[in-house]
C-alpha positions in Angstrom: 0.0 0.0 0.0 1.1 3.5 -0.7 1.5 5.3 2.7 0.8 8.8 1.4 -2.6 8.0 -0.1 -5.7 8.3 2.1 -8.6 5.8 1.8 -10.8 7.7 -0.7 -7.8 8.0 -3.0 -7.0 4.4 -2.7 -10.6 3.5 -3.4 -10.7 5.7 -6.5 -7.5 4.2 -7.9 -8.8 0.7 -7.1 -12.0 1.5 -9.0 -10.1 2.8 -12.0 -8.0 -0.3 -12.0 -11.1 -2.6 -11.8 -12.8 -0.7 -14.6 -9.7 -1.0 -16.8 -9.5 -4.7 -16.1 -13.2 -5.2 -16.9 -12.9 -3.3 -20.2 -9.9 -5.4 -21.2 -11.4 -8.7 -20.1 -14.8 -8.0 -21.8 -12.9 -7.2 -25.1 -11.0 -10.5 -24.8 -14.2 -12.4 -23.9 -15.9 -11.2 -27.1 -12.8 -12.6 -29.1 -12.2 -9.3 -30.8 -8.7 -10.2 -31.6 -9.8 -13.1 -33.8 -12.2 -11.0 -35.9 -10.2 -7.8 -36.5 -6.8 -8.2 -35.0 -5.2 -6.9 -31.9 -5.2 -3.3 -33.2 -8.9 -2.9 -32.8 -8.7 -4.6 -29.4 -6.2 -2.1 -28.2 -8.3 0.7 -29.6 -11.4 -0.5 -27.8 -9.4 -0.8 -24.6 -8.1 2.8 -24.9 -11.5 4.2 -25.8 -13.2 2.2 -23.0 -10.5 3.2 -20.5 -10.8 6.9 -21.5 -14.6 6.7 -21.2 -14.3 5.0 -17.7 -11.9 7.7 -16.5 -14.1 10.5 -17.8 -17.1 8.8 -16.1 -15.2 8.6 -12.8 -14.2 12.3 -13.0 -17.7 13.5 -14.0 -19.3 11.4 -11.3 -17.1 12.9 -8.7 -17.9 16.4 -9.9 -21.6 15.7 -10.0 -21.6 14.2 -6.5 -19.8 17.3 -5.1 -22.4 19.6 -6.7 -25.3 17.4 -5.7 -24.2 17.3 -2.0 -24.0 21.1 -1.9 -27.6 21.5 -3.0 -30.3 22.0 -0.4 -33.0 19.4 -0.1 -35.6 21.5 -1.8 -33.4 21.9 -4.9 -32.6 18.2 -5.0 -36.3 17.4 -4.8 -37.0 19.9 -7.6 -34.3 18.4 -9.8 -35.6 14.9 -9.3 -39.2 16.0 -10.1 -38.0 17.8 -13.1 -36.0 14.8 -14.3 -39.1 12.6 -13.9 -41.3 15.0 -15.7 -38.8 15.3 -18.6 -38.5 11.5 -18.8 -42.3 11.0 -18.8 -42.9 13.8 -21.3 -40.2 12.4 -23.6 -41.6 8.9 -23.5 -45.1 10.3 -24.2 -43.8 12.2 -27.2 -41.8 9.2 -28.5 -44.8 6.8 -28.2 -47.4 9.3 -29.6 -49.2 8.0 -32.6 -47.9 4.4 -32.3 -50.4 1.6 -32.0 -49.2 0.4 -28.6 -48.8 3.9 -27.1 -51.2 3.4 -24.3 -49.6 0.2 -23.1 -46.1 1.7 -23.4 -47.1 4.9 -21.5 -48.7 2.7 -18.8 -45.5 0.6 -18.4 -43.4 3.7 -18.3 -45.5 5.2 -15.5 -45.4 1.9 -13.6 -41.6 1.7 -13.9 -41.2 5.2 -12.6 -43.5 4.4 -9.7 -41.6 1.2 -9.0 -38.2 3.1 -9.1 -39.5 5.7 -6.7 -40.9 3.0 -4.3 -37.6 1.2 -4.4 -35.7 4.4 -3.8 -37.9 5.2 -0.8 -37.5 1.7 0.6 -33.8 1.9 0.2 -33.7 5.1 2.2 -35.9 3.6 5.0 -34.1 0.3 5.2 -30.6 1.9 5.2 -31.7 4.1 8.1 -33.1 1.2 10.0 -29.9 -0.8 9.4 -27.7 2.1 10.5 -29.7 2.4 13.7 -29.4 -1.3 14.4 -25.7 -1.3 13.7 -25.2 1.7 16.0 -27.2 -0.1 18.7 -25.4 -3.5 18.4 -21.9 -2.0 18.0 -22.4 -0.2 21.3 -23.2 -3.5 23.1 -20.0 -5.1 22.0 -17.9 -2.2 23.4 
């Protein structure tokens, strides 16, 4: 281990290494070297690695900005994103023969995602409370 790196830095570099390994192994798994040669495999690896690094950087920046927002603005952003998603899907399916069914499925998926998000928040708080209670007993 590198002594001058703190835990979040180690975790970040470990995540970058894992992403690079997954990109390389997925390219090998699809036998890209047989079809087009090793040049395309290396190109796919470099593009995938660049995309993964860009994703990690953008994710970090977005999380910093998200954590600075007050709860009202977060709620407004989530509601706006849901409204844009539903509006976009309604426009996409407009005039198609199965538009009603697709719109219904889209609404149900959004409701299911919100329910799961709410359950995640509730269960994580319950588990945190249980962990705090049981960890005090061991001390």
